[in-house]
N, C-alpha and C positions, 0 to 999 in steps of 0.2 A: 338184299339186292344193292341198295346204295353203298353199303359197306364194301361189297365186292367191286363196285365201280371205282370207289375211292382207292382201294388197294391196287387195282389195275392202273389207275392214273399215277399213283405214287411209283409203281414199278416202272412205268413208261418214262416218267421224269428222271428217275435214277439212272435208267439205261441210257437215256439221251445225254445226261450230264457226263456219265462215264465215257460215252463214245466221243463227246466233244473234247474231254481232257486227254483221251488217248490220241485223237487226231492232232491236238496241239502239241503233245509230247513228240509225236513222230515228226511234225513239221519243224520243231525246235532242232532236232538232230539233222534234218535236211538243210535248214537254213544255216546251221553251224558248219555243215559241210561246204556250203556255198562260200561262207566266210573264210574257211581254210583255203579253198581254191583261190579266193581273192587275195590271200596273204602270200601266195607264192611269189618269190623274188622281192618280197617286202620285208621290212624289219619291224618286229614287235616292239612296242614301247613298253618294256617291262617295268619302267620306273614311274609310269603315269598312275594316277589314282584309279582305284578299282571301279569297274563298271557295274558292280552288283546292284546299284540303285535302279538300273534298267529292269532287272528281274522283278523287284518289288513293284515297279510301275506297271509291268506287264500283268502281274497277278491282280493288281488293283483294278486295272482296266477290264480284265476278264470278269471279275466279280460285278463290276458296274454294268457291263453289257449283259450278263446273265439276268440282271434285274430289269434293265431298261428295254431289252429287245422284245420280250413277251408283252410288256406294257405298251410299247409303241405299236406292236402288231394289233393289239386290241383297240387302241385309240384311233389308229389309221386304218380305216376299212378298205380304202382304195389301194389295191395291190401295186399299181404303178407308182403312186406317191411314195409308198413304203420302199419300193425298189430304188427310186431316185434318191431318197433320203439315205438309204444304205450305201449307194455308190458315192454320194457326196462325203459321207462319214469315212469311207475307206480311202478316198482321195486325201482327206485331211490327215488321216493317220499316216498315209504314205509320205506326205510332205513333211510331217513331224519326224518320221524315221529318216528321211533323206537329210534333213538339217542335222540331226543328232549324229548320224553316221559320218557326215563330213567332218564334224568336230572330232571324230575318232580316227580321222585320216583314211576313211573308207569311201567307196564309190556311192555317191548319193542316188544315182539312177537305179543301181541294183537294189539298194535298200528301200527306195520308194516302191519298187515292184513287190518286194517281200512284205513291206508294211501294208500294201494294198491287198495282197493275197490273204494275209492273216497277221493282224497287228500284235496280238499277244505273243505268238511264237517268235515274231521278228524281234520284239523288245527283249524277250528272255534270251534269245540267241545272241543278241548284241551285248547282253550283260555277261555272257559266258566266254567271250572272246576278248583278247587284249587290244588296246589301241595300237594303231600303226603309225610309225614315223613317216612324216611327209618327205618325199624324196627331194623336193625343191627347197627344203629348209636350209637357211644360210649355214648352219652348223651341223648339217646332216651327218657328216663323217665323224665329228666329235661326239654327237649323240649316239651314233651307232657304236662307237668304241666304248662309251660309258655303259650302254646296254649290254654289250658283250662281256665287259668286265663284271658287271653286276650278276649276269646269268652264270658266269663261271664260278664266282664266289658263293652264290646260292647253291650251286651244284656241289661244291666242296662241303658246305654246311650240311647238305642232305646226306652226303657220304658219311660224315661224322656221326650224324644221328642214326643212320642205318647200322653203323658199327657199334652202336650203344655208347658212343663217347660223348654224346650230348643228350640231355633229357628233352622232352617235348617243350617244356617251358624255356629251357636255355636256348633251344633252336629258334623258337618264336621271337625271343628277346633279341638274339643276335641278328635274326633276319630283319626285324624292325629297325635296329641300329644301322644295319648295312643300307637299308632302303633310305633312311634319313640322310645318311652320309652322301649317297649318290644323288639323291634329290637336291641336296645343297649344291652339288656341282652342276646339276641340270639347271637350277635356277640362275646360277652365275652365267651360264651360256645364254639363257633367255634374256637376262639383263643386258648382256653385251649386244644381243640382237636388237633389243628395243632401243638402246642408246644409238646404234648405227642408223636405225630407221628414223629416229628423232633428228639426228644430225643431217640426214639426207633431206628431210622435210624443211628444216630450217634453211638449208642451203638453197632449196627451191624457192623459198620465200624471199631470200636475199636477192636472188637473181631477178625475181619478179619485181622487187622494189627498185633494184638498180636499173631495170629496163623501163621504169615508170608505169608498170601495170597496176601497182597498188601504191597508196600514199603512206606517209609515216605512221599515221594512226592505225590504219589497217594492218600494216606490218607488225606494229607493236602488239596490237590486240591478238592477232593470229599466233604470233610467237608466244605470247603469254598463255594462250589456250593450249598450245602444244606442250609447254613446259609445266603446266599445272597438273 
């Protein structure tokens, strides 16, 4: 009899885990669809670093929660306390997703909601989609042009590979060389942006000093901090 009970419990646990994985997989595709809709009339930042680390983080969090949730349920007998703890945890995950999504040029409110609904699916979905260029970026048009050129040349490489004119190894090597080349141009644009921002801040400091709002020492210290 105990053996039968153990078998039933193992079967139930396996069914539950399988169901959770299935739900997470479905939500990943749903959240990815939301991300695609969010990308309409926006430009993918094809030259940015891969977001694959979000997938690893999502899987890691899923494994941790699989272990901690049953443990917390046993330790916290009060259902209301457990529910409050669950809501607070979901809010924290939502805030985390909101911050990370903003770094990817995406809508923080949308990703807060997705992270609150199901954090693992949201993280994996964020890892499967490219970063977006920010429309208000000072060199947006230049970055858009670089992205377009990069995408066109990658497309040409794929055609060569499809026609068996490039091996898989040659394709990957040329793709990496191409990405490095365009990322160098990208870094130059970012350097120019940062230099303009620095000059603007120094100019604001100079005006504040000229108007007597800050003294010589304050001006020198603040300028030194900016240039360091």
